[in-house]
LOGU-161946 format. One line per 3 residues: number of its first residue (from 1); their letters; for each residue y, z, x of N, C-alpha, C, CB. Coordinates in steps of 0.1 Angstrom, whole numbers, plus 5000, padded with zeros to 4 digits. Atoms other than C-alpha are relative to their C-alpha. Glycine has a CB too. Layout:
LOGU-161946
NUM = A = Y/Z/X/Y/Z/X/Y/Z/X/Y/Z/X ~ ...
END
This chain:
LOGU-161946
1 = MQY = 5007/4990/5008/7208/1500/1708/5003/4996/4985/5004/5014/5003 ~ 4999/5004/5014/7202/1492/1671/5003/5013/4991/4987/4994/4996 ~ 4998/4990/5009/7216/1513/1643/4989/5001/4990/5014/4998/4993
4 = DER = 5011/4997/5010/7189/1529/1621/5006/5006/4988/4989/5009/5007 ~ 4994/4995/5012/7198/1535/1585/4997/5014/4997/4995/4991/4988 ~ 5003/4985/5001/7181/1569/1587/5010/5009/5006/4986/5002/5006
7 = YTP = 4989/4992/4994/7211/1581/1607/5011/5002/4991/5005/4993/5013 ~ 4988/5001/5008/7235/1574/1579/5005/5014/4994/4998/4991/4988 ~ 4996/4987/5006/7235/1609/1562/5007/5009/5011/4989/5008/4994
10 = YIE = 4995/4991/4989/7241/1626/1596/5014/4994/5006/4990/5001/5011 ~ 4988/5006/4995/7268/1601/1608/5011/5002/4989/4998/4985/5002 ~ 4990/4998/5010/7285/1604/1574/5007/5014/5000/4993/4998/4986
13 = MTG = 4994/4986/4999/7290/1642/1579/5011/5001/5011/4989/5010/5003 ~ 4990/5000/4989/7310/1634/1611/5013/4993/4996/4994/4994/5012 ~ 4988/5009/5003/7334/1610/1593/5001/4988/5008/5013/5008/5001
16 = LLP = 4999/5012/4991/7325/1582/1617/4992/4989/4994/4994/5004/5013 ~ 5008/5011/5006/7304/1561/1593/5007/4987/4999/4995/5004/4986 ~ 4993/5013/5001/7331/1534/1587/5001/4994/5014/5014/5002/4994
19 = FIQ = 4999/5006/4986/7335/1530/1625/4986/4995/5004/5005/5011/5010 ~ 5014/5004/4996/7297/1528/1631/4997/4987/4993/4990/5011/4997 ~ 5003/5012/5008/7294/1502/1603/5008/4988/5006/5003/5002/4985
22 = LVS = 4991/5011/4994/7323/1482/1619/4994/4995/5013/5014/5006/5002 ~ 5005/5004/4987/7308/1482/1654/4986/4995/5000/5001/5011/5010 ~ 5014/5005/5001/7272/1476/1642/5000/4985/4996/4993/5009/4989
25 = RST = 4999/5015/5003/7283/1442/1628/5004/4993/5012/5010/4998/4988 ~ 4996/5009/4989/7291/1413/1650/5015/5003/5005/4998/4985/4997 ~ 4986/4997/4995/7322/1417/1672/5009/4989/4995/5000/5000/5016
28 = PNL = 4991/5010/5005/7353/1399/1660/5003/4989/5010/5013/5007/4996 ~ 4996/5010/4991/7363/1366/1674/5013/5003/5006/5000/4986/4993 ~ 4987/4997/4993/7390/1369/1700/5007/4986/5003/4998/5008/5012
31 = NAA = 4992/5012/4996/7417/1342/1704/5005/5002/5014/5011/4997/4989 ~ 4996/4998/4986/7421/1339/1741/5014/4998/5003/4991/4991/5009 ~ 4986/5003/4998/7455/1324/1739/5009/5011/4995/5004/4987/4993
34 = TVT = 4993/4989/5005/7468/1352/1718/4999/5012/5009/4995/5004/4985 ~ 5002/4988/4991/7453/1379/1740/5008/4998/5013/4985/5002/5004 ~ 4993/5003/4988/7468/1362/1771/5015/5001/4998/4997/4985/5005
37 = SLI = 4986/4998/5003/7503/1360/1755/5004/5014/4998/5004/4991/4988 ~ 4997/4986/5002/7501/1396/1745/5000/5007/5014/4990/5007/4991 ~ 5000/4994/4987/7492/1406/1781/5012/4996/5008/4987/4995/5008
40 = DRW = 4988/5004/4993/7521/1386/1794/5013/5008/4995/5003/4985/4998 ~ 4988/4993/5006/7545/1405/1771/4999/5015/5000/5002/4995/4986 ~ 5001/4985/4999/7532/1440/1778/5009/5005/5011/4985/5003/5003
43 = RPE = 4992/4993/4991/7556/1463/1796/4995/5014/5003/5015/5000/4996 ~ 5006/4987/4997/7538/1492/1813/5010/5011/5001/4992/4999/5013 ~ 4990/4989/4998/7570/1511/1820/5004/5006/4986/5012/4995/5007
46 = THS = 4996/4994/5013/7577/1515/1782/4988/5001/4991/5010/4991/4994 ~ 5012/5000/5008/7541/1511/1770/5002/4993/4987/4995/5015/4997 ~ 4998/5007/5013/7551/1485/1745/5000/4985/5004/5014/5003/4994
49 = FHL = 4999/5015/4999/7551/1447/1739/5014/4996/4997/4990/4993/4990 ~ 4986/5005/5002/7584/1429/1742/4998/4985/4994/5008/5000/5013 ~ 5002/5012/5007/7582/1401/1716/5014/4994/4997/4992/5001/4988
52 = RTG = 4988/5007/5004/7608/1375/1705/5007/5008/4989/4998/4986/4996 ~ 4995/4993/5012/7613/1395/1673/5004/5014/5003/4991/5000/4989 ~ 4997/4987/4997/7617/1428/1691/4989/5007/5007/5004/5008/4988
55 = EMT = 5009/4992/4992/7598/1456/1708/4989/5005/4990/5006/5012/5007 ~ 5011/4995/5008/7563/1466/1694/4992/5010/5008/4992/4988/4995 ~ 5008/4990/4994/7545/1498/1702/4987/5002/4992/5007/5013/5002
58 = VTL = 5013/4997/5007/7508/1504/1693/4999/5015/4998/4988/4995/5008 ~ 5001/4986/5003/7505/1538/1676/4986/5004/4997/5009/5004/4988 ~ 5013/4994/5003/7476/1561/1670/4995/4995/4986/5000/5015/5001
61 = QDV = 5003/5005/5014/7478/1551/1633/4995/4986/5000/5012/5002/4991 ~ 5004/5014/4999/7475/1514/1642/4985/5000/5005/5009/4993/5010 ~ 5014/4999/4995/7443/1522/1662/4991/5005/4990/4999/5009/5013
64 = SMI = 5009/4995/5010/7429/1542/1634/4998/4990/4989/5007/5013/4993 ~ 5001/5010/5010/7436/1514/1609/4990/4989/5004/5013/4994/4996 ~ 5008/5011/4995/7419/1488/1631/4986/5004/5002/5006/4995/5013
67 = TAL = 5013/4996/4996/7389/1508/1642/4993/5009/4990/5001/5008/5013 ~ 5006/4991/5010/7383/1530/1611/4997/5014/5006/4988/4994/4994 ~ 5002/4986/4994/7384/1561/1634/5009/5010/4993/5001/5000/5015
70 = PIE = 4991/4990/5007/7397/1592/1616/5009/5007/5011/4992/5011/4993 ~ 4990/4993/4990/7428/1608/1633/5004/5014/4995/5012/4991/5002 ~ 4997/4987/5005/7430/1639/1611/4988/5008/5000/5006/4999/4986
73 = GKP = 5012/4990/5001/7408/1670/1610/4997/5005/5014/4988/4993/4994 ~ 5004/4994/4988/7389/1687/1637/4995/4989/5010/4989/5011/4998 ~ 5005/5010/4991/7381/1667/1669/4985/5002/5002/5008/5001/5013
76 = LCM = 5014/5000/4996/7345/1659/1678/4999/5000/5015/4992/4988/4993 ~ 5000/4999/4985/7343/1672/1713/4992/5012/5004/5014/4999/5006 ~ 5007/4988/4994/7326/1696/1736/5005/5001/5015/4984/4999/4999
79 = STD = 4997/4999/4986/7329/1707/1772/4997/4987/5008/4993/5012/5006 ~ 5002/5012/4992/7334/1678/1796/4998/5003/5014/5012/4991/4998 ~ 5002/4996/4986/7327/1698/1827/4987/4993/5005/4998/5015/5002
82 = SEG = 5012/5006/4994/7302/1681/1851/4988/5010/5000/5003/4995/5013 ~ 5010/4990/4999/7284/1714/1855/4993/5002/4986/5006/5013/5005 ~ 5007/4997/5012/7257/1720/1829/4998/4988/4990/5007/5011/4993
85 = WRQ = 5001/5011/5010/7257/1685/1813/4986/4998/4996/5006/4987/5006 ~ 5014/5002/5003/7219/1683/1815/4996/5010/4989/4991/5002/5013 ~ 5003/4990/5010/7216/1715/1795/5006/4997/4987/5005/5014/5005
88 = QME = 4993/5004/5013/7241/1703/1769/4992/4988/4994/5014/4996/5003 ~ 5008/5012/5005/7221/1670/1766/4987/5005/4995/4998/4990/5011 ~ 5012/4994/5005/7189/1690/1763/5001/5006/4987/4994/5010/5011
91 = ALI = 4998/4993/5013/7203/1711/1735/5003/4990/4989/5012/5010/5002 ~ 4996/5009/5011/7217/1681/1716/4989/4990/4997/5012/4992/5005 ~ 5010/5010/5004/7188/1656/1719/4986/5003/5005/5005/4987/5006
94 = GMS = 5014/4996/4996/7159/1675/1734/4994/4994/5012/4991/4997/4989 ~ 5004/5006/4987/7157/1656/1767/5012/4997/5008/4991/4988/4998 ~ 4989/5004/4990/7177/1647/1798/4993/4994/5012/5009/5012/5004
97 = PQE = 5006/5006/4988/7172/1627/1829/4996/5010/5010/5010/4990/5006 ~ 5004/4991/4989/7154/1643/1858/5010/5001/5011/4986/4996/5005 ~ 4991/4998/4989/7173/1657/1887/4996/4990/5011/5000/5014/5006
100 = PEV = 5004/5009/4989/7174/1632/1916/4993/5008/5011/5012/4992/5005 ~ 5007/4993/4989/7150/1641/1944/5008/4999/5013/4986/4995/5002 ~ 4993/5000/4988/7166/1651/1977/4989/4998/5011/5007/5014/5003
103 = EDG = 5010/5003/4990/7148/1636/2007/5001/5009/5012/5002/4985/5005 ~ 5001/4992/4988/7136/1658/2035/5010/5011/5002/5001/4991/5012 ~ 4990/4989/5000/7158/1688/2026/5014/4996/5003/4995/5010/5011
106 = GKK = 4987/5005/4997/7188/1666/2031/5010/5004/4988/5000/4985/5002 ~ 4989/4997/5010/7221/1669/2011/5001/4988/4991/5013/5004/5008 ~ 4997/5011/5009/7227/1649/1980/5013/4994/5003/4999/5005/4985
109 = DRV = 4988/5007/4997/7253/1623/1986/5009/5001/4987/4998/4985/5004 ~ 4993/5001/5013/7263/1621/1949/4993/5009/4990/5001/4985/4995 ~ 5005/4992/5011/7259/1645/1920/5003/4993/4987/5006/5015/5000
112 = PAD = 4997/5007/5013/7255/1625/1888/5005/5009/4990/4988/4992/4996 ~ 4995/4992/5011/7275/1638/1859/4998/4993/4987/5015/5003/5003 ~ 5003/5007/5013/7261/1616/1832/4986/4994/5000/5011/4989/4998
115 = APF = 5013/5006/5002/7230/1599/1819/5002/4985/5002/4993/5003/4987 ~ 4998/5015/4999/7226/1563/1831/4996/4993/4987/4991/4995/5012 ~ 5003/5008/5012/7226/1537/1803/4985/4995/5001/5009/4989/4999
118 = TWI = 5014/5005/4999/7192/1524/1816/4991/5011/4996/4997/4996/5015 ~ 5009/4989/5005/7177/1559/1810/5001/5001/4985/5005/5013/5007 ~ 4999/4999/5015/7192/1561/1775/4993/4989/4993/5016/4999/4997
121 = AAN = 5006/5011/5006/7180/1526/1767/4984/5001/5000/5004/4987/5006 ~ 5014/4998/4998/7145/1534/1780/4994/5011/4992/4996/5002/5015 ~ 5006/4988/5006/7141/1568/1764/5004/5002/4985/5004/5012/5008
124 = IAH = 4996/4997/5013/7161/1569/1732/5007/4989/4992/5010/5012/5000 ~ 4994/5012/5007/7170/1534/1721/4995/4998/4986/4997/4987/5008 ~ 5006/5002/5014/7146/1533/1691/4994/5013/4995/4990/4989/5001
127 = CPE = 5006/4988/5006/7138/1562/1668/4986/4996/4995/5009/5005/4988 ~ 5014/5003/5005/7100/1564/1661/5000/4999/4984/4991/5011/5005 ~ 5001/5002/5014/7091/1552/1626/4995/5013/4993/4990/4989/4997
130 = DAD = 5006/4988/5006/7071/1584/1619/5008/5013/5003/4986/5002/5004 ~ 4992/4989/4995/7100/1607/1631/5003/5009/4988/5012/4996/5007 ~ 4995/4990/5011/7108/1639/1610/5015/5001/5001/4993/5014/5002
133 = DEV = 4986/4999/5001/7143/1649/1601/5007/5005/5013/5004/5009/4988 ~ 4994/4995/4988/7149/1669/1632/5001/4990/5011/4991/5012/5005 ~ 5000/5011/4990/7140/1640/1655/5010/4989/4996/4986/4994/5001
136 = IQR = 4990/5010/5005/7161/1616/1634/5014/5005/5003/4999/4997/4985 ~ 4987/4994/4997/7191/1640/1638/5003/4999/5015/5001/5014/4996 ~ 4998/5001/4985/7186/1640/1676/5004/4986/5004/4987/5004/5007
139 = YAR = 4997/5014/4997/7186/1602/1677/5014/4996/4995/4989/4991/4995 ~ 4986/5002/5005/7217/1601/1655/5011/5005/5008/5001/5006/4986 ~ 4989/4994/4991/7236/1622/1680/5003/4991/5012/4995/5013/5005
142 = V = 4998/5009/4989/7232/1595/1706/5009/4989/4995/4987/4995/5006
END
């Protein structure tokens, strides 16, 4: 999904604009040898890296500095219950995937609790050029 500059005022209000700008650019080059050596030195029992110079723990502040995600202020969250997710999605973006059809009065094997990425890509990947502010806000929420 492509970032549309028309989303900027709405994303800016959330405090997530630096993060969005970071991930909208190309992904950073990863040094496979460095990643492998860090994996080898990870100790899950202490949640830290054991390096020659000493122990190193990744803190929330480290993650914030690297990703430009804010760690202060009110959290951006809502109910994560599986029940009612379609209604929440409808309220936020004005549409949601259809309920799966049950064959011959049978029982559903699985109750989906999220929107498939294929549905998101097909329905809300690109904001229409002639969209008004309300529609642009809906697309910015995705």
